[in-house]
N, C-alpha and C positions, 0 to 999 in steps of 0.2 A: 293729517292727511297727508301721505304720501304724494310725489307729482305720479305715480303711477295711477294711485288711486281716485286722485282727480281728473287725469285724462279718461278713466275709466267710467267716471259719474257723468262727466261731461259728453262723453258718447252717449249712454243711453238715456239721458237727458234727451237727445236729439230724438233718437225712435231707441224703441226695443232691440238686441242686439243678442244674436247666440254667442257662444263662445269664440266660434270659429270666426264668425264675424267681428267681434273685438280683436282677435288676434291680426286678422289681414286689415283690420282700419288703425290698430295701435302698431304694428309690427315690433311685438315684445315677443322675448321666449315664452315659449307655452307653458313650460313648467311653473314659472314665475306667474305668468297671466292668472291658470290654475289657482296658484296658492293665494293670490290677493283677490281673487275674485269669491272664493271662499270665505274668506276671513270678514268680506267687507258683506257677504249675505250673514253668516254670524252676527255682525253689530247691526244689522238691519239697514247698513248704507244701500245695500242691493239686496232685490227681492226677484222670483223666479215666477215668470208666469209664461204658461204655456211654451216651455224651451226656449224663452229668451229673459233674459236680464233687463230690469226698470229699474228705477229710483226705490230705494227702499223707505219704512218708515221713518228713519233716523236722520233723512236728508231734509225733512220738514221739520219747521218748529211746531211744536205743539204745545200750547198754552194748558194750564191746566183748565178743563172744564170748572162752569160755575160749583160751588159746595163738593167740590171732591178735593181730596189731599193725593199731591204727587211721592209715590211711595216707590219702593224697589221689591220684589217677591225674593225672600231668601229663604223661606223653607215651601217644599212641596211634599205633600204625601198622598195616598188614594183618594181621601174624604177630606181634606182641608190645606189650609196653607197660610203663612204668616208671611205680612208684608211691613217691610221698617219704612218707616215714614222719612223723608228727605229731612223733614226739619229737626230731627233728632229726638222727637218726642215719644219715641219707644215703637211697638209695634202695634198690628192690629191682624186679628184671628180673620181669615177668610172661610169660609165653609166651602164644602166642595161643590155645590151649587152655584157659587158666588162667583167662583174662580174665572170661569168662561174661559177656561184652555190657557191661562197666563201660565208662564213658566221662572225658574228660578232664575234671578237677574234680570229679568223682563223690568223695565222702565214703566209704571202702570199709575192712572188714576182710580182712587178707591174711595166711593162712597160709604159712609157710616151709615149704619141701621140705626135708627129712631129707638128701636126696642131692641137691646141685645138679649142673649138669652142667658147671660151672668150680668145680671145689675152692675153698671160701674165697668165694666169690660169696655174694650174696642173692639168693635165688630163691623165688618162690613163687604162690600161688593167691588169687584172690578170692574170699573165701568169704561174702561179705556186702556190698551195698550199702545203706548207711545214710542218706546224704543224698545224691539223685540230681541231677547238672544236667541238666535237659533244655534249657537254651537255646543254641543254636549258630548259627553264618553257616555257609554254605558255598555249593557252586557246581553249581546243574543240569544233572545228567547223564543218561546212562543205564544201566540195570542190564545185566546179562549176557544176560538174554534181552528187551531192548529196551524195557522201560520207564521211566518217567520216576522217577528219583532223584533224590538229592543226596549230595554229599561234602562232609563236614564239614571248614573250613578247617582246616590243621594235621592232617590224619588223612588221608594218601593212601591209596587203594584202600580206603577204608573207604565203603560206600554203604547207603542207606537208601531204600525206595522210599518215595514222595511219596503221600499221603492224594489223592485228586480232589478233594475239597471243598476250598478255598482254594486251588487249584493253577492254576484258569484263568487264562490270560493269562502263564503263565511258560514262557520259551522256554531251551531248552539253552545253557547257558555263562552264563544269568542269576546276578548275585548277589545271594542271598536269605539272610532270618533265618527260623530254622526251629525249632520244639517237636518234640520225640520225645513223641510222645501214646499210644506203644505201646512197652513194652520185652518184648523176649525173653531169653533165655539165651545167644543168639550174637548179634551185631551186623547179621548179615543177617534177624534175626527183628525188628529193630526197625523202627518205622514212623516218620514224620514227618509233620508238616503246615506247609506255610508261612506263615509271619504277618507278615512286612514283602517286599516287593519292590523292589530297588534300581537293578538295570538289568546294561547288559553288562559282563562281567567284562575285556572289552579295556579298561575305562576306570578308571583309577587311584580317581578321585572315587568311583564306586560301589562298587569293594572298599575302600576306605577307611570308608566308611558301614559295608558290612558286619563290616568289625575292629570298628568300635564298638559295633555291638549285639552281635557276639559276646560281648565280654569286658564287657558290662553296664555302658556307660559311662552317666554319666548326664546326657543332654545337654538335657533341656526340665526347668526348675525346675518344683518342684511348684506348685499353687495357692497354698498358702497362704504360697510364699517370694515367690511374685510378687506378692500383694497387699501383703506387707509392703516390696517394692522399690518399688512403685508410689507410697508415701509420697515416695518421693524424685525423682520426674520434675520434673526442672528446678530442682532444689532449690538453695537459696543457703544459706550460714553462717549459724547463728543468732547475731545481734549478742550478745542477753546472753552465751552461750558464747564468744566471742572476747573479749568484755571481763574474763571470767576468766583468759585466756593472756598468756603474753607476745606481744608485737604485734612481728613481725620483717619488716611488710610493707614497712618503711624502708629495708631492706638489697636490696642487687641477689641476690636468690636466680635460679637461673633451671635447669633440665632439660636432660639431654643424653641422647637415645633414639635408636632406628633411626626413618627416617622416616615408617614406617607404622605407629607404638606410638599406641595410643588409651589403653592403661591407664596413666597415668605416676602411680608409685607415689613416685618419688625424686627430690628438687633440691638443688642444693649451693649453697653461698656459702663464700670464702674472703678473708681480711684478713690480709695483712701486718702483722705489730707489730715492733717494734725488738728484740725477742729471740725471733721465731717467726712462727708463723703460730696463728692461730683461723680451724679448720675447721668449717663446717655441714654436716651431714648432715639434709634435712628429710624424713619421710616421710610419707605420708598416713596421719590418724588414722582407720584402717580399725574401731578396737576402739570407737570412739565411736559408730557406726553401728552395730555388728554386737555385740550385746549378748548376754551367756550368756541359755539358754533361749528365746531366739528361735530362728523357724523359719530365719531366714536364717544364723544361726549354725550350728543342727545339721545345715543342707546342706553349709554350709562344711565343718564337720566331716567329713562323709562324703565329700566331694570331694578335698579336703584341697590339693588342687593345681588348678593351670589346666594346660590340654593343647592345646599347638600344635603344629599341622601343616600342610605344606603353606603356604596363605595364610590359614588359619583356624584360628578359636581355642575351645575350650569353657570358658569362664571358671567360676572358682570361685564369684564371684558378679554377680547380674546387673548388665546394661548400666548400669542408673539410679546402682549403685555404682560399678563397674569404670571404667566410660568417664565417668561422670557426677561426684558431688559427691565422690568419693574418688581422682579423677583430677585431679594437681596441674598442671590447663590455664592456658594463659599468658593472663596479665592478669585471673583470676578467685580471689576469696578464697577459701582452703582452711584447714581445722583440720590442723595438722599433729604430728606426735612426732617432735620437735628434739634430735639430738646433737652438741651443742656441745663440739667438743674444742682444747685447748691444744696445741701441739707446738712442739718446742724449734728449734734452727735447722739441727739435724741431719735433721728429722723425727721425731725419737720424740715418742711422748705422752707430756703431763706431767700434764695433768687431763683430766678429761670432768665432763659434765652432761648428764641427758637432762631435758628440760622440755616441758611442752605449748605448742603456739605457733598463730599464725594467720599464713599468710604467703601471699604473689603472688606466682607466678613472672612472672620481666619477659620470658622469652622464652623459647618451645619449640627448644631446642637440637638439633642433629642430626649425630651422629658425623659425618658425612663433611664438613660444614661445617665443623665444629671444628678438624678434622684440616686441611683446605685454611688456615685461620687459622695453625694451629701450624705446619704446616709446609707451605708454598705449593710446589706441583709446579714443578717451573724453570719448564714453559710458562705459567703465571700470570705476570702482573706484578701490580702495585700497584690498577692500571686496573681487572683484571680482578675482583678481591676487593671491589670500591667498594661492591657491593652487599649483600655478606657483611656487612663492616665496618658497616653503615649498620643491618643487621637486629639485629647484636649490638652495638649503639652501647652500652646500657647497663650490659653485664657485660665489656665488651672489654678491660677493664685488668685484670679478673681471669684472664683465660686465661695470659698468660705465667707469673705466680704459680704459678696451679696446674699447670702444665709443671713448673716449678723444684720443688715440692714432691714431686710424681709422681716426678720423677729423683731426690732424694734418697731417697724411700721404697723405690723400687728397689734402692739400694745396699744398703739394711738388708733388704731381702727376701732379696737375693740372698746376703749374708752370713749369714744365718742358715740358708740351705741350703734355703728354698723352692722346691720342684720346678716347674718349666717344660717340661711335656712337651708336645711337637707333636702336634696332633690336627686335622684335617681336618673344617671343617663344612662344609655347603652350604645354599646359597641356590637354592629352586626358583622359577624363574619361570614364572607361569602367563599362559596367554591369556584373553580374555573367556568361555571356556567352563570354566573351570576345569581346562584339559589343560596339563600339562607342556612348556613349548617351548625350555628351556633350563635350564644347570645351571653355577653357579659357585661356586668357592670362597671361601667367606667370608672377606676379610682382617680380621684386628683392628688396627686403626691407634692411634695415641697416644691420642686421647681416649677409645676403648673400654676399655684397660687403666687409663686414667689413673683412668675413671669406678668400676672395678672396685676398684682399690686405696682410693679412696675409700671406697667401699661397705663393704670388708673392715676397715676401719678401725672403724666404727660398729658393725659386727656383733661384734667384738673387745671394744668398750668394753660391748655389751650384757651380752657373756658374762661379762665381768668384773664387771659390777654386782650379775647374778643369784648367783653365786659367792661374791662377797666378803660379800653381804648373807646369806648362807645360805637363798636363796630357793627354791621350788620351780621349776623352771627346764627348757626345751627346746632342747639343747643341740644344735650340729651338730658330730658327732665324726668323726673318722676314726683310728683304729686302727695301732698297728705293724704292718707284715706278721708271719707266723709264719713258721718255721723252715722248714717243708717247701717253702712258696714261694719262700723265699731258695735253697734249694737248686735248685730248678727255674730260678731268674735267673740263677745262678751256672752253670748248663749250657749256659742261650743263650749268657751272656756268652764262655764257653769257646767254644762252636761258632761265634761271631763274630770269633773270634782274639786275645778281650781276656781276660786273665789277671788280673780285677781279684780283689786280696786286702783284704777286709774286716776289721777289728779284732778285732770281734765278730760273731757268727751272726748278728744283726740289724743291718746296716749305718745308720751315721746318715744325716739325711737330707742332709748335708754330701758326704758318699761319691757319696751319688744322684745331686745335684745336677749333681756333679764330671763324672761320666760321662754324663750328659743334654749338658749343655756340649761334652764332648770331642767326641761323636760328634755333633753337631749341623752338618748340612749335608755328612756324609759320607757315604759308601752303604751303610756300616751303622748309620745313623741310625734307619731303620724297625725291625728287629728289637732294639736295644737299647732304644728309647723306649716299643715296644710291650712289651717284656719285663717293663719296668721297671713300665709301666701293669699289666699282667696279675699282678704280684707286690704288687700294693697290695690292701687290704681295701677295702671299699665303703664310703663315707663315708652316714651315717644320720643319725637323730634318737634322743636319749637323755636320760632326766632327771639323768643324772650329768653331771658336767664332766672328758670323759675327752680331751679337746685334740684337734689335730688335728695330726696325724702329716705330710700331706702340705703343710701351709702353716708349720708348725713354730711352733704356736702354742698355749700353753696353756690360751689362752681362745677360744672361738670361737660362735658361734649364728647364725642368720638372723631379723635384724630388719629389713632394708630392704624386702622386698616382699609385705605382707599384703595386697596386691590379690589376689595369685596364689598366694600360699603361705601354709598356716593355719599351720603354726610360727611362722611371723614374728607373725602376729594375735593367737597363745596369750601371747607372751611381750611382745607391748604391754599385756595385758590385766593382764599379773603386772607388768610395770615402773609401769603407772599405779596400782595398788594399792601399790606401793612408793613413788611419788612423794606418794600421799595418806596416807603416815604409817603403814600397816598393818602389825602387829608381824611378825616372823620368825614365832613361833610360829603366829599367826593365819593367816599366808601358808601354813605348811605344813598348816594343816587345809582350808582352801578350796582349794589349788591341787595338794597332792601326786597324788592319785589321776587331775586334769586332765591335768599333766604327762606323767605315764606313759601315758595312754589317747592324748594326741594324738602323740606321740613314737612310738608304735608304729603307730596309724593312718596319720601322714605318711610313715613310711619305710615301708611297704607299698603305699601310692596312689602314690606317688614310683617305686617301682618299676615300678609298673605303667604308669604314664605315660610313663617312659620308653622301656620297651618298645613300648606303641602308637605313640611318635614316631618312632622307627627303623622298625619294623614299615613303617607308613604311606609313610616316606620311601622306604624300597625298593619300593614298589608306583610311583610318580610317576617313579623312577628306571629302574624296566621299563618304563614308558610312554612316557619320554622315547627310550631307546635303542630301543625297537622303531620307531621313525622313520630309524634309522641302522643298521639291518641289512644286513652285507655290509660295510660301512665297517672302515678298516683304521686301528690306533692304536697308539701305543707306550706301554704303560703299566709300573707296576713292583709285583713279585711283594710283596705285603701277607700272604699268608697261606699256611700248606705243611700239607698232610694226606697222610694215604697214598693217599687218593684223588683228589688233585689240587691244584691251586696257583689261588690267589684273587689276581686282578691288579688294580691301582687304577689308573685313569686320571686326569688333571690335574683334571677335573671333580669327583673324588670318587666317580665310579661303581666299583661293584666287580663283576668277573665273574667264572666258574669254568671254568678249563681243567682238564679229564680228563687222570689220571696217562698212562692209555693213548696220548694224542697225545704226549706229551714222552719215554715210557720204550718202548725195546722189550723190556726186561727187568723185574722185579719191582721197583720202586722203593724205593731205600731213604732213609727219613726221618730226619734227625737233628735229635733236638731240638727238631722243630717249625721250626728255622730254615733247614735245607738239602733239597734233593731230589739224588740221585745214582742215575742209570741206569746199573747196573752192567755194561752189555754194550755201551755206548758211551762210557762214562767222561764222559758230560755231565752237569752241575750247575746246579743252579738256586738261588739263595740270597735270603732276604727282601733286600729294597731291589734286586735287581738287576733290570735293564730286560726286558721284553720284548715283543715286536711280536705281536698279537693282530687279529683279525677277529672282528667281533660277529656271532654266531652265531645266537643266538636269546635274547627276551626275554620271558619270560611276565609278566603285569600281575599276574594274579591270585596267582600265588605270591611276585610280588618277586624274582622271578629272573632272571639276567641270566647267559649262557654265551658264553663266548669260543671261540675255535679257536687255535690255536698257529701261528703262521706263521714257517716257516723262514725264518733272515735269511741 
């Protein structure tokens, strides 16, 4: 809780206060006060009563009532909801009559029914909302009796009447941010007030703003963070600090990123030796500028990751650092944390060392350009590549050696069974107004894969340093799949006609990698690759070195992106202390709790960021397809459910075809792999092609509907 939040809470504990009284009492900027009060109402720290603010639910300790289970409501529809148990023991179904007005992300106590409708299922009733969530985004609509209302995102057919005050200038179909100002015992009794107006729900950019608001994404940096960041306006490195470091400005170091990248945190160098290679991975030394206890560090910890969507980024750090002094910009001296590795003739790591360095990138490399130099298109001649060769003149002789080392590393990677699962990433093309005008599949060339492999090597070395020195650490872990998921995978493979026999209940990575390679480019590639992907555990951060199943590595961490990932910044800090000679016992005392907290927070924020990025991408895809209604495409069946099938187009856009359009009888779905119409004998399988017509595209929901075209 910030000092201002504490002051507000202390004030209203003495007596209820209006906003004007709070401003007079605390003598604080009106805009900042309004923002802070709104946030406190949303989290339940404040409540509004008769036009005044009073302490909210979240300011009191609420012990679970006897025979109840602490939960969080995670899904709400008009007639039911689902609560996730805080003890991790699964979800509880809540019938509509038993919700009693509970909202998504409310902390609640649930009492289980003695006699659920489905025997063996968990079903219960909300008996108390302990910490309410009152902050939502939604779409302005009309209530059944024609009054202005709002429907919260993700809660279809749930509507709240809007208070007149604050709703001026709001139109039907607008995306808004709102607060629940009054709660009743039923959802229909809740009342809401608009606090943010974004614009028409016909536009993905406005819907994206609403998603960010509804999920409480920290978009603006607090004043104290901006004040610290301003110290780095147009900053250059400190010569005294540079003098203490290994000076690598004399060697040809350079960066390779996409053309639009502005926060460049990694650079590379490579030298061919008589008996192998010396690879340098040089990472921006963000930990030198973002120190423990600073406002910059506290904000970075809370955000934990940058969020990238469409053509925008919500950075973990202010631009003075992310695009300035911490970005390895071409021709500018920068402080770095370098991992210098010796590899043998086969590309195996022989030794490594971490050093604090000072570097100067010779050139801002671009993936597409490097790919053209490594593998010139047939249409290109040497003369066509002259300008590129001139641009990369100072590092040109490193490129063939980098490609050579990458090819050797690729052999080793395949030999150990590292899995290469096919996935489609989209690149959204925007116009000057921020509207999506094209969607193209993002291709990965040699340079993208090469840089990924070199970064992986540095990450591997960082984790090995943490483990072998018994230091507290933040590892990137990926655990082996469990037996239940393997049973589902076996059923999927069998439905695809593959009777895969594994030696043990949990297959080796080599066995799964062989399946991936065997089906690559085949009609059953999609169901097999998707099935294997779904059988995997989710990667996360942990303070224990549990290894990485998918990469087949005992040691793995994230070291290479401290501008945009807090775990990388965290282990930079720990590795720095190791380099300074701090003992293992002292490191344990200093960083044990920190490593645990950073792992938990970063894992949680990463999941939230990925969900936001995917949901926002769906909005833009729907916006694009709205301009192509009625057009006919041939796509690939990418998902099968009893309700219908999902069809993916070549540009990665996915739409839904209802089962009623495909089947005259009751559809039979086999292991989520195929759908059969028992009346006509027609069937559809994951990976099969289907001709469709674009029927509808709802931007606000990020949903696209296709109509089946009989061929």
